[in-house]
C-alpha angles and dihedrals in degrees: 000000000000132000119249128216117226136183116253127213087254091054091052092048092050093049093045092049093048093047092048091047091051091050093046093048088058094040090242116154111208150145117249124199125185123193137191123231091275094056094256116147110245099169136016128173128170111193125228112287094008115140115259090232089069090071093065092041093051091048091047093048092048094049093045091052090049097047093043093042090223141078114286089235087077090065093044090053092049090054093044089054089062105267092127091158085073087074087079092059113122094251124112111221120019099182129100117276104076118099128179119229107231125191123176089348093305126112105236099170143318145239125223123191132185135173109075134043111321095246089051090050089054093048089055091051091048091049089055093050091047088063086075103069119195093270093051101044112117 
């Protein structure tokens, strides 16, 4: 039997604070969703004035990144390259903004962000993940 890394409440708080700080420093108003390795929502915050639809998009991006074990941009690029049949894949949101959280080569969760341009959403998610440096990762 092997040991399994998991996100702690402290990890989630650090990532959420870092992601929110990155968004605020750029005056980006977004929804941020953080998931554990099982796809369970651990954190959700929709900023003031952010469209309600961003909640479902952030959740979809986060779950897609988790289930696919890769950034959602990968799927967006596949579709942009003409593989439109990929739109029928059983994933939820195939646009940039979902990023898996990887520790010691294992996916331990994900962050999904929605509300600004997709590349900006992804940069917010990455800023959150960066709050867990290698010595702090679960």
